C-alpha positions, 0 to 999 in steps of 0.5 A: 405441399411443399414450403413452410408456413409463417403462422397459422394467419398463413392458413385459410378453410372454407367450402372444404379447402384449406389455401396455405400461404407459403415460402418455399426453399430449393435446395440442392441435393448432392449424391454421396459414393464409395469412391472404390466401388461408386456404391450410393451411400446417401444423399447431402442437402444443400441449403442455399445462402439467405434469400438464394433460392427462396419463392412464394407458393399459394396452395388450395389442398381438397379435405384429402389435403391433395393439391388441387390448385396453385401458383407457385413461383412468387418474389424469387429471393424473398420470403412471406412476412404476413398474410392474411385471407378474407373470404375468397381473396388471400393477401400475403406480403414478401419481402428483400428489398420493398414489399409486394404485398400480393392479392389472389383470388382463391374463390376457384379451387382448381384455379387460383389467380394472382389479381395483384401485386403492389411494391412498397418500401418496407414490409409489414409483419402484420396485417389485419382489416380494418372494416370492408375495404382497409386493410391495416398494416404493422411493420418496418420502414426500409430502404428501396435500394439497400433492404436496409430495415429502418424504424416502426411504420403503419401503413393503410391498403386500399382492398375495395378492388383486390385487382387494383390495391392501392396504399392510402397513406403510411406513417414512420413511427420516428421523429423530434430525435426518437424512432420506434424501431420494436413493438410486441404486437409483430409477434404477438397479435393479441397486445394489439388493441384494433377497433374500427368502429371506435377508430381506435389503433393502440400497441406498445412500442420501444425505441430510441430518444437520443441515447436513450431507451425508450417505450411507450402506448401509442393510440392512433385513429384513421381519418380522412386517409391519414393516421392521427395520434391520439395518445403516447404514453411514455413509460417510466420504469425505475429500474430501466426495463420495459414492463409490457402494456396492454390498452382498452377503453371505455367510452371516451376512457382509455385504460392502459394496465401494465406489468406491475399491476398499476392502471392508468386512466386517460381522456381520448379527447384530450390526452390528459391523465385522469387518474392512477391506481 
């Protein structure tokens, strides 16, 4: 199988078949010969410039890792930034200037079918199913014309009909002189708090407020088609560095667990700090 996998979410096994979403780099090959005799000495591989020669593919492999079906040549010049499988549907995001979210039907191992391709600005680096019909994305906004990356964003996609995926809403994590431009959750999904039943989405974010570095733990809910901020806990560190943190909840209390060993309890209803240990 040609190409490279982004992470474990790019793979899925079902019914004895392995499904894989991969980014493929087309490399040029030059034959090296000896001037005097024309003897072939070997081959040199030419790597294309950044984003050139890239395409994306969806492969289905049998138990012997033989390809039974495939879709190739998707989103030329882009690469996969996130992927998820739900039942017999594969979802993955590619990016260069805009964010196509692809939905592929993999119910037939011999004939996977591209169902839809949704283009929106920016891209999602992490995807998470939010109930049966919604897909949550955490990533970055970007300029649609230049592809210039901006700050963090949340987005929610309606996947109730995989052939007609739509973006329900998006939220750029910036405003009032501040912007968040990094989250450990982009690379460590275990640091995310996501509970669709309790309707809570929480993660650490880092950025700037004016010329000052800013670290916070953000908690949102998804209500009536929009993200609603429940908590924004701005962290204070006397050393000027960042202490990593995780969040959890019990009932109506939210607990922030900080790397230095401290624990803070907040009210999910009012956002009030109740206790600090």
